[in-house]
MARSE-918121 format. One line per field, with one value per residue (C-alpha): residue in one letter; y negated, x negated, z; residue number from 1. Coordinates in nm, 4 decimals, padded with zeros to 6 digits. Layout:
REM MARSE-918121
residu <- [A	...] $
yy <- [Y	...] $
xx <- [X	...] $
zz <- [Z	...] $
num <- [NUM	...] $
REM end
This chain:
REM MARSE-918121
residu <- [M	T	S	D	I	P	A	P	P	A	E	T	S	L	T	T	A	L	A	A	G	A	V	V	L	D	G	G	M	S	N	Q	L	E	S	A	G	H	D	L	S	D	E	L	W	S	A	R	L	L	A	E	Q	P	E	A	I	T	Q	A	H	L	A	Y	F	E	A	G	A	N	V	A	I	T	S	S	Y	Q	A	T	F	E	G	F	A	K	R	G	I	D	Q	D	E	A	A	R	L	L	A	L	S	V	E	L	A	Q	E	A	A	R	Q	A	R	D	K	D	L	A	H	P	L	W	V	A	A	S	V	G	P	Y	G	A	M	L	A	D	G	S	E	Y	R	G	R	Y	G	L	S	I	A	E	L	E	R	F	H	R	S	R	L	E	V	L	A	A	A	A	P	D	V	L	A	L	E	T	V	P	D	A	D	E	A	E	A	L	L	R	A	V	R	G	L	G	V	P	A	W	L	S	Y	S	I	A	G	D	R	T	R	A	G	Q	P	L	D	E	A	F	A	L	A	A	D	A	D	E	V	I	A	V	G	V	N	C	C	A	P	E	D	V	E	A	A	V	T	T	A	A	R	V	T	G	K	P	V	V	V	Y	P	N	S	G	E	V	W	D	A	E	A	R	A	W	N	G	R	S	T	F	T	A	E	Q	V	L	G	W	R	E	S	G	A	R	L	I	G	G	C	C	R	V	G	P	E	A	V	A	S	I	A	R	T	L	T	S	A] $
yy <- [-10.7051	-10.4612	-10.1803	-10.1949	-09.8149	-09.6626	-09.4120	-09.2561	-08.9028	-08.6260	-08.5739	-08.9331	-08.9427	-09.1052	-09.3442	-09.4661	-09.5003	-09.7151	-09.9562	-09.9945	-10.0678	-09.9287	-09.5558	-09.4208	-09.1784	-08.9376	-08.9620	-08.7506	-08.3762	-08.2875	-08.4902	-08.3471	-07.9908	-08.0603	-08.2080	-07.8757	-07.6951	-07.5792	-07.5786	-07.7414	-07.7315	-07.5511	-07.6426	-07.5737	-07.8086	-07.7887	-07.5709	-07.2802	-07.2600	-07.1940	-06.8429	-06.7990	-06.9918	-07.1388	-07.1900	-07.4460	-07.6575	-07.6464	-07.7641	-08.0505	-08.1681	-08.1376	-08.3544	-08.6355	-08.5966	-08.6135	-08.9270	-09.1016	-09.0187	-08.9844	-08.8172	-08.5208	-08.4955	-08.1320	-07.9600	-07.9059	-08.2008	-07.9705	-07.6663	-07.5753	-07.2586	-07.3183	-07.3796	-07.0699	-06.8634	-06.9458	-06.7657	-06.4605	-06.5585	-06.4664	-06.6777	-06.5294	-06.5639	-06.9175	-07.0087	-06.8587	-07.0634	-07.3835	-07.3241	-07.2298	-07.5748	-07.7239	-07.4553	-07.5182	-07.8892	-07.8056	-07.5681	-07.8441	-08.0701	-07.7994	-07.7630	-08.1400	-08.1555	-07.8763	-08.1083	-08.3682	-08.6258	-08.9231	-09.0358	-08.8917	-08.6538	-08.5857	-08.3752	-08.5076	-08.2484	-08.3682	-08.3649	-08.4685	-08.5756	-08.3437	-08.4464	-08.3013	-07.9545	-08.0138	-08.0888	-08.3051	-08.6520	-08.7272	-08.8108	-09.1373	-09.2084	-09.0745	-09.0496	-08.6704	-08.6488	-08.4995	-08.6327	-08.7445	-08.4381	-08.2066	-08.3715	-08.3433	-07.9678	-07.9274	-08.1039	-07.9757	-07.6122	-07.6832	-07.9638	-07.7138	-07.4806	-07.7597	-07.9054	-07.5636	-07.5476	-07.8441	-08.1168	-08.4527	-08.6268	-08.5524	-08.7544	-08.8242	-08.9512	-09.0720	-09.1234	-09.2893	-09.3559	-09.5082	-09.2385	-08.9704	-09.1691	-09.1662	-08.7890	-08.7419	-08.9615	-08.7467	-08.4285	-08.5178	-08.5835	-08.3489	-08.1814	-08.3228	-08.4420	-08.8092	-08.9100	-09.1819	-09.2831	-09.4126	-09.5080	-09.4920	-09.8360	-10.0509	-10.4179	-10.5170	-10.2256	-09.8529	-09.6404	-09.6006	-09.9790	-10.0655	-10.3804	-10.2879	-10.4851	-10.2731	-09.9509	-10.0243	-10.1317	-09.7712	-09.6762	-09.9804	-09.8138	-09.4560	-09.3549	-09.0646	-09.2975	-09.4396	-09.6120	-09.7268	-09.8235	-09.7242	-09.4719	-09.3445	-09.6936	-09.9552	-10.1287	-10.4636	-10.3874	-10.3076	-10.6368	-10.7780	-10.4432	-10.4348	-10.7806	-10.6785	-10.3498	-10.5199	-10.7981	-10.5737	-10.2894	-10.4296	-10.0973	-10.0243	-10.0023	-09.7089	-09.7693	-09.5362	-09.6388	-09.4698	-09.5781	-09.8042	-09.5671	-09.4648	-09.1074	-08.9851	-08.7124	-08.5722	-08.5484	-08.4669	-08.7061	-09.0372	-09.3425	-09.6879	-09.8002	-09.8052	-10.1295	-10.0008	-10.1567	-10.1084	-10.4856	-10.4943	-10.3108	-10.6150	-10.8092	-10.5137	-10.4890	-10.8591	-10.8138	-10.5317	-10.2110	-09.9677	-09.6365	-09.7047	-09.4692	-09.3638	-09.1354	-09.0018	-09.0475	-09.1909	-08.9573	-08.9192	-09.1908	-09.4464	-09.3290	-09.3719	-09.7286	-09.7941	-09.6657	-09.8773	-10.1869	-10.1549	-10.0814	-10.3722	-10.6431] $
xx <- [-11.4388	-11.5370	-11.3078	-11.1471	-11.1212	-11.4307	-11.6418	-11.8469	-11.9868	-11.7353	-11.8575	-11.7754	-11.5034	-11.1719	-11.2377	-11.5557	-11.3777	-11.1048	-11.3688	-11.4876	-11.1545	-10.8197	-10.7540	-10.4748	-10.2241	-10.0148	-09.6407	-09.3399	-09.3968	-09.0293	-08.9679	-09.2807	-09.1703	-08.8167	-08.9509	-09.1309	-08.7969	-08.8010	-08.4775	-08.5308	-08.1687	-08.2721	-08.3176	-08.6911	-08.7114	-09.0553	-09.1836	-08.9822	-09.2275	-09.5134	-09.3756	-09.2240	-09.4326	-09.7445	-09.9138	-09.6442	-09.7540	-10.1168	-10.0141	-09.8092	-10.1100	-10.3327	-10.0980	-10.1388	-10.5169	-10.5308	-10.3140	-10.5727	-10.4690	-10.7482	-10.5324	-10.2949	-10.0296	-09.9473	-09.6104	-09.5747	-09.3407	-09.0463	-09.2528	-09.2016	-09.2009	-08.8339	-08.7337	-08.9150	-08.7614	-08.4144	-08.5207	-08.6480	-09.0146	-09.2051	-09.4591	-09.7692	-09.6368	-09.5163	-09.8650	-10.0115	-09.7760	-09.8573	-10.2292	-10.1610	-10.0146	-10.3563	-10.5410	-10.3288	-10.4112	-10.7781	-10.7621	-10.6107	-10.8995	-11.1477	-10.9783	-10.9796	-11.3526	-11.4086	-11.2465	-11.5116	-11.2682	-11.4764	-11.2795	-11.3196	-11.0523	-10.9119	-10.6302	-10.3731	-10.1703	-09.8099	-09.6345	-09.2735	-09.0426	-08.8281	-08.5254	-08.6782	-08.6512	-08.2801	-08.2291	-07.9252	-08.0593	-08.1381	-08.4983	-08.3504	-08.1837	-08.4062	-08.2573	-08.2329	-08.1476	-08.4870	-08.7433	-09.0899	-09.2329	-08.9994	-09.0945	-09.4631	-09.4263	-09.2397	-09.5090	-09.8190	-09.7889	-09.7837	-10.0369	-10.2803	-10.2358	-10.2656	-10.5743	-10.7408	-10.7020	-10.9435	-10.7597	-10.9327	-10.6506	-10.3137	-10.0264	-09.7766	-09.5153	-09.1588	-09.1333	-08.7969	-08.8340	-09.1033	-09.0353	-09.1249	-09.4327	-09.5443	-09.4924	-09.6947	-09.9764	-09.9954	-09.9838	-10.2813	-10.5170	-10.8127	-10.7486	-11.0638	-10.8901	-10.8088	-10.4495	-10.2396	-09.9011	-09.6324	-09.2776	-08.9632	-08.8059	-08.5079	-08.5973	-08.8171	-08.7230	-08.7703	-08.4771	-08.3909	-08.3766	-08.6995	-08.8939	-09.1888	-09.4424	-09.3620	-09.3662	-09.7022	-09.8540	-09.8297	-10.1130	-10.3334	-10.5601	-10.5323	-10.8821	-10.7465	-10.5406	-10.7295	-10.4315	-10.0814	-09.7955	-09.4719	-09.3407	-09.0123	-08.8641	-08.7504	-09.0343	-08.8834	-08.9483	-09.3165	-09.5051	-09.3735	-09.4346	-09.7933	-09.8577	-09.7151	-09.9071	-10.2390	-10.1809	-10.0700	-10.3198	-10.6203	-10.6340	-10.6147	-10.2532	-10.0931	-09.7948	-09.6048	-09.2442	-08.9710	-08.8793	-08.6040	-08.3145	-08.1138	-08.0835	-07.7318	-07.7927	-07.4396	-07.4372	-07.8114	-07.8569	-08.0252	-07.8146	-07.8984	-08.1946	-08.5713	-08.7265	-09.0839	-09.3501	-09.7263	-09.7794	-09.6324	-09.9365	-10.1596	-09.9584	-09.9673	-10.3444	-10.3854	-10.1816	-10.4043	-10.2893	-10.5734	-10.3915	-10.1415	-09.9115	-09.5517	-09.3016	-08.9695	-08.9038	-09.2511	-09.4265	-09.7673	-09.6992	-09.6329	-09.9369	-10.1497	-10.0176	-10.1079	-10.4597	-10.5031	-10.3677	-10.5997	-10.8968	-10.8477	-10.7491] $
zz <- [07.9808	08.2524	08.3653	08.7099	08.7148	08.8776	08.6899	08.9714	08.9646	09.0338	09.3910	09.4934	09.7581	09.6884	09.9770	09.8074	09.4743	09.6306	09.7537	09.3944	09.2288	09.1174	09.0843	08.8627	09.0114	08.8078	08.7460	08.8362	08.8533	08.8158	08.4997	08.3387	08.4172	08.2953	07.9720	07.9194	07.9484	08.3117	08.5135	08.8544	08.9754	09.2899	09.6559	09.6224	09.3217	09.1569	09.4428	09.2983	09.0106	09.2528	09.2841	08.9392	08.6835	08.8435	08.5080	08.4221	08.7172	08.6054	08.2601	08.4069	08.6092	08.3040	08.0983	08.3490	08.3679	07.9896	08.0011	08.2188	08.5749	08.8291	09.0948	09.0688	09.3398	09.4095	09.3711	09.7480	09.8164	09.8832	09.9861	10.3514	10.5592	10.6403	10.2785	10.1566	10.4383	10.3060	09.9875	10.1738	10.1484	10.4626	10.6511	10.4900	10.1369	10.2067	10.3269	10.0105	09.7939	09.9809	09.9302	09.5674	09.5039	09.5772	09.3806	09.0703	09.0724	09.1264	08.8308	08.6171	08.7192	08.6162	08.2806	08.2351	08.3083	08.0560	07.8019	07.8942	08.0271	08.1311	08.4350	08.7879	08.9183	09.2637	09.4132	09.6614	09.8538	09.8700	10.2067	10.1643	10.4471	10.6566	10.4523	10.1361	10.2905	10.3564	09.9838	10.0589	09.9856	10.3486	10.2619	10.1320	10.4667	10.7443	11.0931	11.1060	11.4748	11.5588	11.8026	11.6960	11.8699	11.6763	11.3478	11.4339	11.4913	11.1622	10.9623	11.1414	11.0330	10.6608	10.6934	10.8404	10.5436	10.2886	10.4577	10.4621	10.0822	10.0631	09.8732	09.8487	10.0336	10.1930	10.0429	10.3216	10.0814	10.0380	10.4148	10.4887	10.8584	11.0806	11.3419	11.0890	10.9894	11.3522	11.3634	11.0444	11.1723	11.4838	11.2766	11.0539	11.3428	11.3547	11.0196	10.8633	10.5444	10.4776	10.4087	10.2588	10.3982	10.1633	10.2520	10.0443	10.0810	09.9945	09.9722	10.2646	10.4891	10.5164	10.4059	10.7742	10.8087	10.9915	10.8885	10.6682	10.8683	11.1738	10.9708	10.8073	11.1394	11.2644	11.0270	11.0763	11.3323	11.2057	11.0980	10.8916	10.6706	10.3714	10.2061	10.2972	10.0707	09.8986	09.6476	09.5053	09.5154	09.2659	09.0784	09.1804	09.5490	09.5075	09.4952	09.8225	09.9915	09.8632	10.0059	10.3427	10.3574	10.2744	10.5264	10.8112	10.7738	10.5893	10.4018	10.0283	09.9164	09.7334	09.5022	09.2731	09.2175	09.0198	08.6692	08.8038	08.7471	09.0543	09.1838	09.2633	09.5232	09.4995	09.1211	09.1146	08.8231	08.7355	08.6558	08.5203	08.3117	08.3425	08.4713	08.5079	08.2846	08.2843	08.2975	08.6491	08.7846	08.7348	08.9921	09.2268	09.1923	09.2609	09.5795	09.7051	09.5353	09.4646	09.4094	09.1315	08.9429	08.9067	09.0756	08.9441	08.5711	08.5080	08.2632	08.0964	07.8388	08.1139	08.3101	07.9975	07.9706	08.3345	08.2759	07.9630	08.1359	08.4339	08.2127	07.9753	08.2242] $
num <- [1	2	3	4	5	6	7	8	9	10	11	12	13	14	15	16	17	18	19	20	21	22	23	24	25	26	27	28	29	30	31	32	33	34	35	36	37	38	39	40	41	42	43	44	45	46	47	48	49	50	51	52	53	54	55	56	57	58	59	60	61	62	63	64	65	66	67	68	69	70	71	72	73	74	75	76	77	78	79	80	81	82	83	84	85	86	87	88	89	90	91	92	93	94	95	96	97	98	99	100	101	102	103	104	105	106	107	108	109	110	111	112	113	114	115	116	117	118	119	120	121	122	123	124	125	126	127	128	129	130	131	132	133	134	135	136	137	138	139	140	141	142	143	144	145	146	147	148	149	150	151	152	153	154	155	156	157	158	159	160	161	162	163	164	165	166	167	168	169	170	171	172	173	174	175	176	177	178	179	180	181	182	183	184	185	186	187	188	189	190	191	192	193	194	195	196	197	198	199	200	201	202	203	204	205	206	207	208	209	210	211	212	213	214	215	216	217	218	219	220	221	222	223	224	225	226	227	228	229	230	231	232	233	234	235	236	237	238	239	240	241	242	243	244	245	246	247	248	249	250	251	252	253	254	255	256	257	258	259	260	261	262	263	264	265	266	267	268	269	270	271	272	273	274	275	276	277	278	279	280	281	282	283	284	285	286	287	288	289	290	291	292	293	294	295	296	297	298	299	300	301	302	303	304	305	306	307	308	309	310	311	312	313] $
REM end
């Protein structure tokens, strides 16, 4: 059988690769760092290691590349000027750390190529929601009491820094609210870097309660957006969301759910059991998913299973 995972030359754009077939995303950065013994009980989460142990982030990316991932999502999800300022980090240093998040993933890609990995590699610069900076679980609720214009200003400054570091794509991810999605779509205009937009959902709605067809429709005519979908959600919610995203936007769909366990923001712990299986990705692909991976609690072993499943089917 032929592989559905493209094997173009390294200079091929991610957009071109998506037209050829499925592309494998990495898994959760935080669980990979924790499995290596790093303490992430901090408001900056994995972004703290940008300043303290950047080599650990490179190694986490490399583990996913070696597992078969084509795309590394950077450790900038919770990295913001405001969050760094709370730790006494000034504007210039915060900008350096944001850019460093992209450089570390690029370095991991270079190391992976030196190991003669056969699959193509790209870097996605993570842009988490406003609520991630608050570190209080509000990224799973949305509705921050801010206007779209205020959210656009918040996101634009770090988007500019991340775009200048030359990632292959900007990952506008774990977005809980269609209003914030609109702000992000405004903020990426003119940056010269493509983006994907992925919502965090519950059932057939955003975390803020908007119908998914309306939320996805915001990106349908956005030229900057090369894929639309969902992440950091239950695996059981993915397939219907993929179908809706493909129907509403006509774009490739991005999906990377959690393992199925539930995050308790107050206790800062995962509860329940894993319901994620590699076999589920075949249904997602049939429904239109082209960027496929995992989010929280999905590690290199699961990503390797995703890659094998897509290759052999």
